[in-house]
Structure formats: structure tokens, C-alpha cells
N, C-alpha and C positions, 0 to 999 in steps of 0.2 A: 443163496441170496446175499445180496450185499446191504448195510445200512452205515449211515452216519452216525459217528460219535459225537458227543458234545464239542469238540473242536471243529466240526465241519468235514472231518477226513472220512473219507468213504473206508468202511472196513469189510473184510470178506472172509468171514469164518472159515477154518479149515486150511487156507493159505498159510505159508510160511510168513510172520509177521516181521520178524528180525533176523535175516542171515547173517551167518556169521562175517561175512566179508562181501565185497562187491567189488569183481574185477570187470574191466571194461577192455574189451580185444580192440586196440587201435587198428590193425588191418581189417580191411572189409572181408566178410565171409559171404559165400554163397549161403543163402537164406533157404534154398532148395533140399541143402543137405538135411537129414532125418537127425535124428538123436545120436546114431552112430557116428555121422560126421562132427556135430558139434561136440561131441565127448571127446572126439580125438583131436579138436582144435583146442579144447581146454587143455588136454594132456601135453600135446605138442608145442600148442604156442604160448601157453601161460603157464605150462609146467607145473599143474595144480590137478588135485583128483576131482572129477566132476562130482563125487558122492560125498564131498565134505561138508556140506551145509551152506557153502559160499553160493552167492548169485552171480551169473556169469552174463554179460551185456553186449551183444554181437550186432553190428551194424551193417549196412551192404553199400555198395558202390556209389550209390545216388546219394546217401547219406539222409535220406528223408524218412527212415524206417530203421527201428531196432528190434532185436527179439530178444527178451529176457531168460534165461535158463537157470532153474532152480530143483536140486534133486531134495525130495523131503523125507527121504527114506523109503519110501514106497513106490515112487515114480517121479518123473520130471514135470514141473510146470512151466 
């Protein structure tokens, strides 16, 4: 369940509020790739561990949608 805080920002309890870093993949990624494919893209293209607490942002060829990938220690959001 989401709610608004006093500043008008929607908060969603249980989600990672502040990832350590946010990385943007500049090359388009096929969004049909599952978690394994995105994990591989994080490791090979960005050179980071997908489980390090950072957020990773992927776009696709049309450029009108993104996928944000965050590991919270128990799974991927």
C-alpha cells in the first residue's frame, strides 16, 4: 500500500528508499530478457555486481519506456 508523506511524495513501504547508486545503461536493452539477462547486462556492460544495492536503469530501442532493476537482498524489484 502506498501513501503520501507531508511533502506530497508517494512512499511505498518495503521498497528500497535510497539505493547506494543509480546506474543508467546508455545502450538499449531488450526488455524481454528476464532477470538472468538483465543481471548479465549489469555485469558485462556496466561492470557492476547486480546484488550490490545499486539501482540499474535500462531503456529500450524506442526510447519511451524504462525498466528499473534493484536487488534488495531477498529478490529483485
